[in-house]
Structure formats: structure tokens, C-alpha cells
C-alpha atoms as one frame of an Amber mdcrd trajectory, in Angstrom:
protein
 -38.382 -13.946 -32.839 -35.297 -15.804 -31.637 -35.283 -18.214 -28.744 -33.314
 -17.201 -25.660 -31.347 -20.097 -24.190 -32.397 -21.371 -20.776 -28.910 -20.616
 -19.391 -29.426 -16.905 -20.170 -32.746 -16.896 -18.294 -31.116 -18.586 -15.329
 -28.293 -16.023 -15.205 -30.770 -13.132 -15.326 -32.853 -14.694 -12.559 -29.793
 -15.358 -10.433 -28.520 -11.792 -10.879 -31.836 -10.414  -9.683 -31.960 -12.602
  -6.582 -28.320 -12.293  -5.454 -27.995  -9.886  -2.515 -25.831  -6.815  -3.060
 -22.292  -7.107  -1.733 -21.283  -4.238   0.539 -18.458  -2.040  -0.682 -15.066
  -2.921   0.784 -13.824  -0.702   3.610 -11.246   1.890   2.667  -7.699   0.776
   3.342  -5.973   2.367   6.281  -3.308   4.761   4.975   0.210   3.498   5.530
   2.528   6.032   7.145   5.233   7.200   4.807   8.821   6.480   5.701  11.503
   9.157   5.604  12.976   7.344   2.588   9.726   7.695   0.665   9.385  11.344
   1.706  12.927  11.988   0.473  12.115  10.367  -2.869   8.974  12.477  -3.234
  10.907  15.682  -2.453  13.553  14.758  -5.051  10.924  14.019  -7.696   9.177
  17.341  -7.038  12.483  19.227  -7.158  13.394  17.531 -10.454   9.997  18.408
 -11.888  10.350  22.042 -10.840  13.888  22.240 -12.301  12.709  20.764 -15.606
  10.078  23.495 -15.921  12.368  26.334 -14.834  15.625  25.278 -16.540  14.594
  22.681 -19.128  14.909  18.913 -19.243  18.589  18.852 -20.193  19.669  20.942
 -17.204  17.343  19.073 -14.846  18.800  15.709 -15.852  22.364  16.999 -15.636
  21.625  18.343 -12.145  19.845  15.299 -10.754  21.511  12.327 -12.470  24.393
  10.704 -10.619  27.670  10.541 -12.549  27.159   6.782 -12.828  23.403   7.017
 -13.488  22.049   4.890 -16.307  19.228   5.680 -18.719  17.760   3.439 -21.403
  17.677   4.910 -24.931  16.822   2.099 -25.882  19.837   0.334 -24.335  21.529
   1.122 -21.035  23.876   4.089 -21.364  25.473   6.617 -19.042  22.815   9.264
 -18.445  25.069  12.264 -17.856  27.081  11.568 -21.005  23.885  11.231 -23.015
  22.364  14.490 -21.709  25.662  16.414 -22.037  25.811  15.405 -25.711  22.317
  16.764 -26.372  22.191  20.279 -27.699  20.574  22.991 -25.652  17.127  23.846
 -26.902  15.978  27.427 -26.828  13.454  28.152 -24.071   9.905  28.877 -25.234
């Protein structure tokens, strides 16, 4: 049988005698701004377009002409997606 260090016994004893801490109260939801709502609508529209039309068309529709993507370095997003070949829909 191996000896259990005194520090281990003390930690076990302390854990059993420490009162339970009440769970923190739920945070009050922060009202969403119109800017955030607009971003959410755009993200959902992009997602829907990617499913219906494919990723290439979704990016070409939603990227700004000056939009930048990283592949792995910063490059013009529209130029990158225009250069990609169209994939057949499944």
C-alpha cells in the first residue's frame, strides 16, 4: 500500500467542507442594434444563396468589388472567385 501525502488529505477534507457556490445569474440579454440585425440578415442571405446557387455565385454576389479574402495572403475576392471554374451542381 502506498502512503497518501498529507496535502492530499487536506485538499479532500477542504473540498468536503467548502459550501457550494450558487450558480451565477443569467446575463440580461443585450438589445440588438439595427447594425447587428443588418449583419445577421446579410449572413443569412449569403448562406441561402450559397445553398441555392453555389459558393462561387454567392461570393460574387455578396463581395464588394474591393473586398479582400485571404488565400493565404490578402487578394481581391471578386477576382479570385471569378477565376474559379464553375462546379456542376449536385
